[in-house]
C-alpha positions, 0 to 999 in steps of 0.5 A: 543484048537480046537477053536483056530485052527478051520478055519472060514467058511462062508455060501454063498447062490445064491439068484439071477440067473446068466443069463444075468450077465457078465462072470467074475461074473459067474466065481466067482459064479462057483469058490465059488462052486455054481451051482443052485439057492438057493444052499448054500455052506460053504467056508473058510474065505480067502481073495480070497473067500472074493474077489469073494463074493464081486465081485458078492455080488448082486447075493449072500447072505452071513452069517458069 
């Protein structure tokens, strides 16, 4: 039963520096909880998180 109620999670890794990027890209990275290069975080698979990942996809590596 726990499989049906378990939340889907995404692993997101920052692979490129945010130096020189636009402010809204940096805001999306910070909103996902990423602070430093090669840091990996697990976030819930929600539409808002997917939007932030899509906005800054050139800086990230995402595993589902």
